C-alpha positions, 0 to 999 in steps of 0.5 A, a space after each residue: 866876501 866868500 870863504 872856502 874851507 877844505 874838509 876831509 871826510 870818509 865815504 864808502 867807495 866800491 873798487 875792484 882790486 886784483 890780488 897778487 894770487 889772482 894775477 899769478 893764476 891768470 899768468 899761469 893759466 895762459 901758459 901752454 903745456 909745452 912751456 909748463 915743463 920749463 916753468 915747473 923745472 924753474 920752480 923745482 930749482 928755486 924751491 927745495 920743498 917742491 918735489 916731482 913724483 913718479 908720473 902715472 899712465 900716459 893719457 895719450 897712449 896709456 903707456 907709462 911716463 918716464 922723462 917723456 912717454 916713449 910712444 908720444 915723444 914723436 912728431 905728431 900731425 898738427 893739421 888734418 892734411 899733414 903727415 910724417 912722410 915728409 919728415 922721414 923722406 927728408 932724413 934720408 939724404 942726411 943719413 946718406 951724407 953721413 955714410 959718404 963722409 964716413 966712407 971717405 975716412 975709411 978704407 974699402 974693406 971697412 965699407 960693409 961695416 960703415 953701411 951696417 953701422 949707419 943702417 943701425 942708426 934710428 931716426 934720432 941718430 942713436 945706435 939701436 944695436 950693439 957693436 957685438 951684434 953688428 960684428 956677429 952679423 958681418 963676421 968681423 971683429 967687434 974692435 973693427 966695428 968699434 973703430 968704424 963707429 968712432 969714425 962715424 961719430 967724428 964726422 957726424 953731429 955730436 952724439 950720433 951713434 950713441 947707445 942711449 940718451 945718457 951716452 949721447 949727452 956725454 959725447 956732446 959734453 966732450 965736444 964742447 971742450 968745457 974746462 970744468 965738466 966733471 960735475 955735469 959728467 957725473 950727473 949725466 952718467 949716474 943721475 939722469 933719471 933723478 934729474 929728469 924727475 927734479 930730485 935735485 936735493 938727493 943728487 946734491 947729497 949723493 955727489 956732495 955738492 950744493 943743490 944750486 950746482 945741480 940746477 946749474 948742470 940742468 941749465 947747461 944741459 937745457 941750453 947746450 945739449 940735446 937728447 937726440 943728435 938726429 942728422 946734420 942739424 935736424 934735431 929741431 925737427 925731431 924734438 920740436 913737437 906740440 904737446 897736447 894739453 887735452 886728449 879727447 876720447 870717443 866712447 859709446 856715450 860720446 866724447 870724454 876729455 882728459 888733461 895731460 898735465 896732471 899725469 905728466 907733472 905730478 908734484 908734491 910737497 916735502 912736509 916740514 921743509 922750508 918754503 913748504 907754504 910757497 910750494 903748496 901755494 904753487 900746487 894750488 894754482 896748478 890745480 886751479 889751472 887744471 880745473 879751469 882748463 878741464 871745465 872749458 874743454 869739457 863744455 867746448 867738446 860737448 858743444 862741438 860733438 858734430 865738429 869732431 864727428 863730421 869735420 869743419 863743416 859741422 862747426 857750430 857757433 861758439 864764442 868765448 862769451 858763451 862759454 864764460 856765461 855758462 861756466 860763470 867765468 870771466 871772458 878773459 879767463 876763458 881766453 887765457 884757458 884756450 890761448 896756445 892750447 892744443 887738443 889731440 882728437 880721436 882721429 889723431 889730429 892735433 888741433 888748437 882749442 881756438 879751432 873749436 870757436 867761431 862761426 866760420 866753418 858752420 856758416 860756410 857750410 850752411 850758406 853753401 847749402 842754402 845757395 845751392 838748394 835755392 830755386 830762385 836767387 836769394 838776397 843777402 837779407 833773405 840769407 841772413 834771415 835763413 841763417 838766423 833761423 838755422 842758429 847763425 845770428 850774423 849781420 847781413 854784411 858778414 853774410 855778403 863777405 862769406 858769400 863772396 868768399 865762397 865764389 857766389 855773386 850777389 842775387 842780382 847777378 846770379 
């Protein structure tokens, strides 16, 4: 009769384990630049040991960063064929509607003042001249201009006609009619630059309230207010723009890559503060993110110099696997590094980093050249061989798809 026995034994086994730090880095790497500001604000609120430092020189326009660079915080072209003319034209009817609405609420004698005040509103809906300047130009009393400005503010979107962002936010806060808005008003009126730089602890000390209350004010501003009123609901069109992650510059020696985040998001650790180790760990992950993104962008730009110079037809074959192998990274790391990221290229165009990858642009250009220069019709197999010799190793069926998309028949029908 057979007998069975169970035994326990130890044996070596190889297993791949991913640490929490690696998981956190992978998640951080995939976040686009525009969303990083929100993530960092959340971390600044949660960790008093983390502080925002004064930003340096903007890598886009070389101006000085404040809350946002005043030169670069305008809508940019996302593709080569898109401009800003449509946005400007679309804003005109809204200004005219505001003018008509204000004229209905004022007398005929106020018409020149109404027109002058509306004409003095910039593209964001803010007043770029003082009431005294407008009054002096028209030869009327400053009080009359102030009265008309009040009418325009009452018929326009909350915040329109404000002198600056702080007043715009205060006007919007008044329009909300909140029961307890004294703290928010104090922060906006006296501490807005410090709030933008994440100096929550210093604001809390100055106002004699817990730090958490300042974070609540920030959340209120982010959820319920907006820095520019624009015209009639067009604030989204003014303030929603793609923030470049990478700036590509052309010089005598070729192209150079600069990252926006290290300048835009300069952070430090308050030594001796509680949770300083957590703050240092977060900064380490940020620097790993920047280093990885810089390496991927530099390699990509180096490989696609012809694309940057001559356009889509010069796009060279480039895959994430190639970049990963060249930089000794995992392919998934490269994918996360380029996901949702954008590059501002020398001609002022904003391009997704994913545009630098693939074979479509280069294949189409080379395939069209082969088809148009051939004396006799070339078969798909012959085209496949010629493309491989030119540096485009793709399958015959893929060549057939590209050929058909370009409008060329098969060789037997040409």
